[in-house]
C-alpha positions as CSV (number, residue, x, y, z in Angstrom):
1,M,-1.1,-23.9,-28.7
2,P,-2.3,-26.6,-26.1
3,S,-2.8,-26.0,-23.0
4,P,-0.5,-26.9,-20.1
5,A,-1.0,-30.3,-18.7
6,P,-2.5,-30.1,-15.1
7,T,-0.1,-30.3,-11.7
8,R,-1.0,-32.6,-8.6
9,P,-1.5,-30.3,-6.1
10,V,1.2,-29.0,-3.2
11,R,0.8,-30.7,-0.3
12,S,3.7,-28.9,1.7
13,H,3.3,-25.8,3.4
14,N,1.7,-23.3,1.6
15,L,5.0,-20.2,2.2
16,R,7.4,-23.2,0.9
17,A,4.8,-23.7,-1.7
18,V,4.3,-20.5,-2.9
19,L,8.4,-19.9,-2.7
20,R,8.7,-22.9,-5.1
21,Q,7.1,-20.4,-7.7
22,R,9.9,-19.1,-10.0
23,G,7.6,-16.3,-11.5
24,F,6.2,-15.2,-7.6
25,R,10.0,-15.1,-6.6
26,R,10.6,-12.9,-9.7
27,L,7.9,-10.9,-9.3
28,L,8.6,-10.3,-5.4
29,G,12.0,-9.3,-6.3
30,V,10.6,-6.6,-8.5
31,R,8.2,-5.3,-5.7
32,L,10.6,-5.2,-2.8
33,T,13.5,-3.6,-4.6
34,S,11.1,-1.1,-5.5
35,H,9.7,-0.6,-2.3
36,L,13.3,-0.2,-1.1
37,A,13.4,2.9,-3.7
38,D,10.4,4.2,-2.0
39,G,11.6,4.4,1.4
40,W,14.7,6.7,0.4
41,F,12.5,8.8,-1.5
42,Q,9.8,9.3,0.7
43,A,12.0,10.1,3.4
44,G,13.8,12.9,1.5
45,L,10.3,13.7,1.0
46,A,9.0,13.8,4.2
47,G,12.0,15.2,5.4
48,S,11.8,18.5,3.5
49,V,8.1,18.8,4.0
50,L,7.5,17.5,7.4
51,F,10.6,17.4,9.7
52,N,12.5,19.9,7.9
53,P,14.0,22.8,11.6
54,E,14.2,25.3,8.2
55,K,10.1,25.3,7.5
56,A,6.9,24.9,9.5
57,A,3.7,23.5,9.0
58,N,-0.2,23.8,10.5
59,P,-2.1,20.2,11.1
60,L,-4.4,22.0,7.5
61,S,-1.1,22.5,5.6
62,I,0.0,19.1,5.9
63,A,-3.2,17.5,5.2
64,L,-3.4,19.8,1.8
65,G,0.3,18.2,1.0
66,F,-0.5,15.1,1.4
67,A,-4.1,15.9,-1.0
68,V,-1.7,17.0,-3.6
69,L,0.7,14.5,-3.8
70,L,-2.0,11.7,-3.2
71,L,-5.2,12.7,-4.6
72,P,-4.5,14.0,-8.4
73,Y,-3.6,10.0,-9.4
74,S,-6.7,9.1,-7.3
75,L,-8.4,10.9,-9.3
76,V,-7.3,9.8,-12.6
77,G,-6.1,6.0,-11.5
78,P,-9.4,3.8,-12.7
79,Y,-9.0,5.8,-15.9
80,I,-5.3,4.7,-16.3
81,G,-6.0,1.6,-14.4
82,G,-7.6,0.1,-17.7
83,F,-4.3,0.0,-19.2
84,L,-3.5,-2.5,-17.0
85,D,-6.0,-4.9,-18.9
86,R,-4.7,-3.7,-22.3
87,W,-0.9,-3.6,-22.2
88,S,1.5,-6.0,-21.2
89,R,1.9,-5.8,-17.6
90,R,5.4,-6.9,-17.5
91,S,5.9,-4.1,-19.9
92,V,4.5,-1.5,-17.3
93,L,6.6,-2.4,-14.3
94,F,9.8,-1.8,-16.4
95,K,8.6,1.0,-17.7
96,A,6.7,2.4,-14.5
97,N,10.1,2.6,-12.7
98,L,12.1,3.4,-15.4
99,L,10.5,6.6,-15.5
100,R,10.4,6.6,-11.6
101,A,14.3,6.9,-11.8
102,L,14.5,9.6,-14.2
103,L,12.1,11.5,-12.4
104,V,14.0,11.3,-9.2
105,I,17.2,13.0,-10.2
106,P,15.5,16.2,-10.9
107,A,13.2,15.9,-7.7
108,A,16.4,15.2,-5.3
109,L,18.0,18.5,-7.1
110,L,15.2,20.6,-6.4
111,I,14.9,19.3,-2.7
112,F,19.1,19.7,-2.1
113,D,18.5,23.4,-2.9
114,G,14.8,24.0,-1.3
115,H,12.8,24.4,-4.1
116,E,9.5,23.4,-3.4
117,G,7.0,25.1,-5.6
118,L,5.2,24.1,-8.5
119,P,7.8,21.9,-10.7
120,F,8.8,20.4,-7.2
121,L,5.1,19.1,-6.3
122,V,4.7,18.2,-10.0
123,L,7.8,15.4,-9.8
124,S,7.1,14.5,-6.5
125,F,2.8,13.6,-7.7
126,L,4.1,11.7,-11.0
127,I,6.5,9.7,-8.7
128,I,4.2,9.1,-6.1
129,G,1.3,8.4,-8.4
130,I,3.3,6.0,-10.8
131,N,3.8,3.9,-7.9
132,R,0.2,3.5,-7.6
133,F,0.4,2.2,-10.9
134,F,3.0,0.1,-10.3
135,V,1.5,-1.2,-7.5
136,A,-1.7,-1.9,-9.1
137,G,0.3,-3.6,-11.9
138,V,2.0,-6.0,-9.5
139,S,-1.4,-6.7,-7.8
140,A,-3.2,-7.8,-11.1
141,S,-0.1,-10.1,-12.0
142,I,0.2,-12.0,-9.0
143,P,-2.8,-14.8,-9.7
144,H,-0.4,-14.8,-13.0
145,V,2.2,-17.0,-11.2
146,V,0.6,-18.1,-8.0
147,E,-2.7,-20.7,-8.4
148,D,-5.4,-19.6,-6.7
149,R,-5.6,-21.4,-3.5
150,R,-2.0,-19.9,-2.6
151,L,-3.3,-16.6,-3.1
152,V,-3.7,-15.6,0.5
153,T,-0.4,-16.7,1.7
154,A,1.4,-14.5,-1.6
155,N,-0.5,-11.5,-0.8
156,S,0.6,-12.1,2.8
157,L,3.9,-12.7,2.3
158,A,4.1,-9.6,-1.1
159,T,2.9,-7.0,1.0
160,T,4.3,-8.0,4.3
161,L,7.8,-7.9,2.8
162,G,6.7,-5.0,1.2
163,S,6.0,-3.0,3.9
164,L,9.2,-4.3,5.9
165,F,11.3,-3.2,2.8
166,F,9.8,0.4,2.5
167,A,10.5,0.4,6.4
168,V,14.3,-0.5,5.7
169,G,14.1,2.3,2.9
170,L,12.9,4.8,6.0
171,G,14.7,3.5,9.1
172,T,18.1,3.2,7.1
173,A,17.5,7.0,5.9
174,L,16.7,8.0,9.0
175,V,19.6,6.4,11.0
176,T,21.9,7.8,8.5
177,L,20.2,11.3,9.2
178,A,20.6,11.0,12.6
179,R,24.4,9.6,12.7
180,F,25.9,12.9,10.3
181,E,23.0,15.3,11.5
182,L,22.1,15.5,8.2
183,A,18.5,17.0,8.9
184,S,18.2,19.8,6.7
185,Y,17.1,20.3,2.5
186,H,20.9,18.8,1.4
187,G,20.9,16.0,3.3
188,Y,17.3,15.1,2.1
189,G,18.3,15.7,-1.0
190,L,21.4,13.3,-1.0
191,I,19.0,10.5,0.5
192,A,16.4,11.7,-1.8
193,S,18.5,10.6,-4.8
194,V,19.6,6.9,-3.6
195,A,16.1,6.0,-5.0
196,V,17.9,6.4,-8.4
197,V,19.3,3.1,-7.5
198,G,16.3,1.2,-6.6
199,Y,13.7,1.9,-8.9
200,A,16.4,1.1,-12.4
201,A,17.3,-1.6,-11.0
202,S,13.5,-3.1,-9.9
203,A,12.8,-1.6,-13.8
204,F,15.5,-4.3,-15.3
205,M,14.3,-7.3,-13.1
206,A,10.9,-6.6,-14.6
207,R,12.3,-6.4,-17.7
208,Y,14.7,-9.1,-18.0
209,S,12.6,-11.9,-15.4
210,F,9.6,-11.8,-17.5
211,S,8.2,-12.5,-21.4
212,E,6.1,-10.1,-22.6
213,S,3.0,-11.8,-22.1
214,A,4.3,-13.6,-18.8
215,L,2.0,-11.3,-16.5
216,G,-1.5,-10.7,-18.7
217,P,-3.8,-9.8,-19.5
218,D,-4.9,-12.9,-21.0
219,D,-7.2,-11.3,-23.6
220,V,-6.1,-8.0,-25.0
221,P,-8.8,-5.7,-26.6
222,P,-8.2,-4.6,-30.3
223,G,-7.2,-1.1,-30.9
224,G,-4.3,0.8,-29.8
225,L,-3.6,4.0,-27.7
226,V,-6.2,6.1,-29.2
227,A,-9.1,3.5,-28.8
228,A,-7.9,2.8,-25.4
229,L,-7.9,6.9,-24.2
230,A,-11.7,6.8,-25.8
231,S,-12.3,3.6,-24.3
232,S,-10.8,4.5,-20.9
233,G,-14.5,6.1,-19.0
234,R,-16.5,3.3,-20.2
235,G,-13.9,0.5,-18.9
236,V,-14.4,2.2,-15.7
237,V,-17.6,2.1,-15.6
238,D,-17.2,-1.6,-16.6
239,G,-15.1,-2.4,-14.1
240,F,-17.2,-0.4,-11.4
241,R,-20.3,-2.8,-12.3
242,H,-17.9,-6.1,-12.3
243,L,-16.6,-4.9,-8.4
244,A,-20.2,-4.5,-7.5
245,S,-21.5,-8.0,-8.9
246,K,-18.5,-9.0,-6.6
247,R,-20.3,-8.5,-3.2
248,G,-17.9,-10.0,-1.2
249,A,-15.4,-8.1,-2.4
250,A,-17.2,-5.1,-2.6
251,Y,-17.8,-5.4,1.0
252,A,-14.4,-5.6,2.4
253,L,-13.2,-3.2,-0.1
254,I,-16.0,-0.8,1.8
255,A,-14.6,-1.7,5.2
256,Q,-11.1,-1.6,3.9
257,T,-12.0,2.3,3.2
258,G,-13.5,3.0,6.2
259,Q,-10.1,1.8,8.0
260,R,-8.1,4.0,6.2
261,T,-10.0,7.4,6.9
262,L,-9.6,6.2,10.4
263,F,-6.2,5.5,10.2
264,G,-5.3,9.2,8.3
265,V,-6.7,10.8,11.5
266,L,-4.2,8.8,13.2
267,S,-1.5,9.4,10.8
268,L,-2.3,13.2,11.4
269,S,-2.2,13.1,14.9
270,A,1.2,11.1,15.4
271,L,2.4,13.7,13.2
272,L,2.1,16.4,15.2
273,M,3.4,14.3,17.9
274,F,6.6,14.2,16.1
275,R,6.7,17.9,14.7
276,G,6.3,18.6,18.8
277,P,10.2,19.3,19.3
278,M,10.9,21.3,16.3
279,E,8.2,24.0,16.6
280,S,9.3,24.8,20.5
281,G,12.5,24.6,19.1
282,G,14.3,22.0,19.5
283,D,16.8,19.7,17.4
284,V,14.8,17.9,15.1
285,N,17.2,14.6,15.5
286,G,16.5,14.1,19.1
287,T,12.7,12.6,17.4
288,I,14.2,10.7,15.0
289,P,14.9,7.8,17.8
290,G,11.5,7.8,18.6
291,L,10.6,7.9,15.2
292,A,12.3,4.8,15.0
293,A,11.1,3.2,17.5
294,V,7.5,3.6,16.0
295,M,8.6,2.3,13.0
296,V,10.6,-1.0,14.1
297,A,7.0,-1.5,16.2
298,G,4.7,-0.7,13.3
299,G,7.1,-2.9,11.1
300,L,6.8,-5.8,13.7
301,G,3.4,-5.5,13.6
302,S,3.2,-5.9,9.8
303,L,5.4,-8.9,10.3
304,C,3.1,-11.0,12.7
305,A,-0.2,-10.0,10.0
306,S,2.2,-11.9,7.4
307,F,2.0,-15.1,9.8
308,L,-1.2,-14.9,11.5
309,T,-3.3,-14.1,8.6
310,P,-3.3,-17.0,6.0
311,P,-3.7,-19.4,8.9
312,M,-6.1,-17.5,10.3
313,A,-7.7,-16.7,7.1
314,R,-8.3,-20.4,6.3
315,R,-9.3,-21.5,9.5
316,V,-11.9,-19.1,10.8
317,G,-12.7,-17.4,6.9
318,G,-11.6,-14.0,5.6
319,W,-14.3,-12.3,6.7
320,R,-14.2,-13.3,10.2
321,W,-10.5,-12.6,10.5
322,L,-10.9,-8.9,8.9
323,T,-13.7,-8.3,11.2
324,L,-11.8,-9.6,14.1
325,L,-9.0,-7.5,13.0
326,L,-10.8,-3.9,13.0
327,V,-12.1,-4.9,16.4
328,L,-8.8,-5.7,17.7
329,E,-7.9,-2.1,16.4
330,G,-10.4,0.0,18.6
331,L,-9.6,-1.2,21.6
332,A,-5.8,-0.7,21.2
333,V,-6.0,2.6,20.7
334,A,-8.7,2.8,23.1
335,V,-6.2,1.1,25.6
336,F,-2.8,2.3,25.1
337,G,-3.7,5.6,22.9
338,P,-4.7,7.8,25.4
339,S,-1.4,8.0,27.3
340,F,0.5,9.5,24.5
341,T,3.7,7.8,26.1
342,P,6.4,6.5,23.7
343,Y,6.0,3.4,24.8
344,M,2.6,2.9,24.8
345,L,2.5,4.8,21.4
346,A,4.8,1.9,20.0
347,A,2.3,-0.7,21.3
348,A,-0.9,0.9,19.7
349,V,1.3,1.1,16.5
350,F,2.2,-2.6,16.8
351,V,-1.7,-3.4,16.6
352,I,-2.7,-0.9,14.2
353,N,0.3,-2.0,11.5
354,L,-0.8,-5.4,12.3
355,S,-4.6,-5.2,11.4
356,G,-4.2,-2.7,8.5
357,Q,-1.6,-5.4,6.8
358,G,-4.1,-8.2,7.7
359,T,-7.0,-5.9,5.8
360,K,-5.3,-5.2,3.2
361,I,-4.0,-9.0,2.7
362,V,-7.9,-10.3,3.0
363,V,-9.0,-7.4,0.7
364,D,-6.1,-7.9,-2.2
365,T,-6.9,-12.0,-2.1
366,D,-11.0,-11.3,-2.7
367,L,-10.3,-9.1,-5.6
368,Q,-7.7,-11.8,-7.0
369,H,-10.2,-14.2,-6.0
370,E,-13.6,-12.9,-6.8
371,C,-12.7,-11.0,-10.0
372,A,-12.2,-11.7,-13.7
373,D,-8.2,-11.6,-15.1
374,D,-10.1,-9.1,-17.9
375,Y,-10.9,-6.8,-14.9
376,R,-8.4,-6.7,-12.6
377,G,-6.3,-3.5,-13.6
378,R,-9.6,-1.2,-13.1
379,V,-10.9,-3.2,-9.7
380,F,-7.5,-2.7,-8.3
381,S,-7.3,1.1,-9.7
382,L,-10.6,2.0,-8.4
383,G,-9.4,-0.1,-5.3
384,D,-6.4,2.2,-5.0
385,T,-8.3,5.4,-5.7
386,A,-10.6,4.3,-2.3
387,F,-7.5,3.6,-0.4
388,N,-5.9,7.0,-1.0
389,A,-9.0,9.3,-1.3
390,S,-10.4,7.7,2.2
391,F,-7.2,8.3,3.9
392,V,-6.8,12.0,2.6
393,L,-10.4,12.3,3.8
394,G,-9.2,11.4,7.4
395,L,-6.7,13.8,7.2
396,F,-8.1,16.8,6.5
397,G,-10.9,15.4,9.6
398,A,-8.1,15.4,11.9
399,A,-7.0,18.6,10.8
400,L,-9.9,20.3,11.8
401,V,-10.4,18.9,15.1
402,L,-7.0,18.3,16.6
403,P,-5.1,20.7,18.5
404,G,-1.6,22.0,17.5
405,D,0.3,19.1,19.1
406,G,-1.9,15.9,18.0
407,R,-2.7,14.7,21.5
408,S,-6.3,14.7,21.9
409,V,-8.1,12.4,24.1
410,E,-11.7,12.5,23.0
411,T,-10.3,11.9,19.1
412,L,-8.6,9.2,19.7
413,Y,-11.7,7.2,21.6
414,A,-14.0,8.5,18.5
415,V,-11.6,6.8,15.9
416,A,-11.4,3.9,18.6
417,L,-15.3,3.6,18.4
418,G,-15.5,4.4,14.4
419,F,-12.9,1.2,14.1
420,V,-15.7,-1.3,15.6
421,V,-18.6,-0.2,14.1
422,V,-17.2,-0.8,10.9
423,G,-16.0,-4.0,12.0
424,V,-19.6,-4.9,13.2
425,W,-21.1,-3.6,9.6
426,Y,-18.6,-5.7,7.9
427,A,-19.2,-8.8,9.8
428,F,-23.4,-8.7,9.1
429,A,-23.0,-7.3,5.3
430,G,-19.6,-9.0,4.6
431,G,-20.6,-12.3,6.6
432,R,-23.6,-12.9,6.0
433,W,-23.0,-12.7,2.0
434,A,-20.6,-15.0,2.5
435,M,-22.6,-18.1,4.6
436,R,-25.2,-17.2,1.9
437,V,-23.1,-17.8,-1.4
438,G,-21.2,-20.3,0.3
439,D,-17.5,-18.3,-0.8
440,D,-14.8,-17.2,0.8
441,I,-11.1,-16.6,0.9
442,R,-11.2,-19.7,3.2
443,Q,-12.0,-22.1,0.6
444,P,-11.1,-21.1,-2.7
445,E,-11.1,-23.4,-6.4
446,E,-8.3,-24.9,-7.2
447,S,-7.0,-23.7,-10.4
448,E,-3.3,-24.1,-12.2
449,V,0.1,-22.6,-12.5
450,P,1.0,-22.0,-16.2
451,E,4.0,-24.7,-17.6
452,Y,6.7,-21.6,-17.8
453,E,6.0,-20.2,-13.9
454,R,6.8,-24.0,-12.2
455,V,10.4,-25.1,-11.2
């Protein structure tokens, strides 16, 4: 089959150029619908576990809860990620969310009845673990619907809108809980059950928006499931070696791992602060407005990251922008955090989400730009493992040093210094490598979008 004819470079604004790609619009719809459902399900899950007046939890138990939900998949994720380089990614997206829609039904029933034993933990782990597999599949698919020089814009739009839609799901759930005073097992179960609609819609959008091979992988290794399982261990090693050989992407991923560890400390501090009224016998519904305000600030920070990251990455280079974000995050924590007042906390969360979202955009683009398509599934699964494991590590570190109300000025200053140290290290390591090889997402090579993806 002859290769498609080259296209002329799109000279219009990068955002418009990306949105003109039919395949990207469809893939974006699949992702956003899924993230909206994530917000509904995780609002019910977090409410039943963290913000339920009928249940108490200390810092260590919260950290253990996150570890149970995140670490099991993180340990097997790189092995499963190899299937993203063997199976049709379109089929993976379809089946993953269809399975999640089915699993939500018994999970919501268990939440409704207040049963949080082993079956509930297994179901919750599967739903969240499959989500990480789904997101890795979407990230590995983006280079098939967007040309290389537009990847930073595509990732900016996809990751930021994904976070916003997740926040919309959480926000609408919180508003519903507060408006109808549903802060109980029954209410959280009902909220979680709504996710069935979103997951099913996302699954069928993926199924009927793309052909079997439209999202890759390009070269499928021979053999079926048995061969895939037998080669999974070797595939993980190959994926790690491939990532290690792409030092620009590897340095960026290490920097993100450090950022996520510190973010885990801040997350547990915030959770403990919002649990304060419940622990003192107050009404949990009174906590919801403050939590909603922080979520709005975080959403605005993520939105600003989507607007700022593409032009800044092109103007100053991805590594310089990532360095600036990390240092800015540290300064924001040091300046706004120690007061522990709602407005200052919202300001800190705005900058933290701006930095975190901008960091993810740069790292995802680095991985897509530098890593070959045959390895992207494994590389993104490795990245996802580091993403989750570092977050849980930060939670456990915080559980050992934070007081019961989450307020520790010394810890905040230590975290702020940590962000600056990670930023300075990355400036020396990642920046020196980018200047040495002359390659950065600032000036990626031209590439084509397949004929079937053009409007």
